[in-house]
C-alpha angles and dihedrals in degrees: 000000000000090000091051090050090052092049092049090049090049090054089050089049091054087061095044101065105141090220090063091238122127121207105227090188089060090047095054090048097046107038096059090057087072088073092058096067113112128246123216138203103254090205088068093055131084118248089262090049091049091053092048091047090052089054090048093049093047093049093047093048092048096053093042091051099042097043098044097094094049090049092050091049091050091046089057090050092051090047090050096245105104120155089213136005089238130070106241109252092234090059092050094045094047092048094047094047089045090055090053092047092047092052090051091049090052096052097081091051092051092044090053087066095041095258114139134183 
């Protein structure tokens, strides 16, 4: 869960460049790593583990869903087929707010194991 938190934070950081520029190369390298996180059989977990796993799953699903459009845009830039040279604001805003929401969703799971901010 700590690794997932770091990846979510990294995605947020890609959107927080003070110059306003977004590295599409970094996006296409970072976003797909979200699909490498393991899944577990909740029946094999304790009640605390099940709650933490629910938090983990919700955070992962949130960041995958809300960052998808920005990833797809950046993928088109890297492939040389962008529809525009600028990331549409709605993609950036959705991704950034999704990062914040995912981090909040992950907090209870981390807290269940005594891991704070």
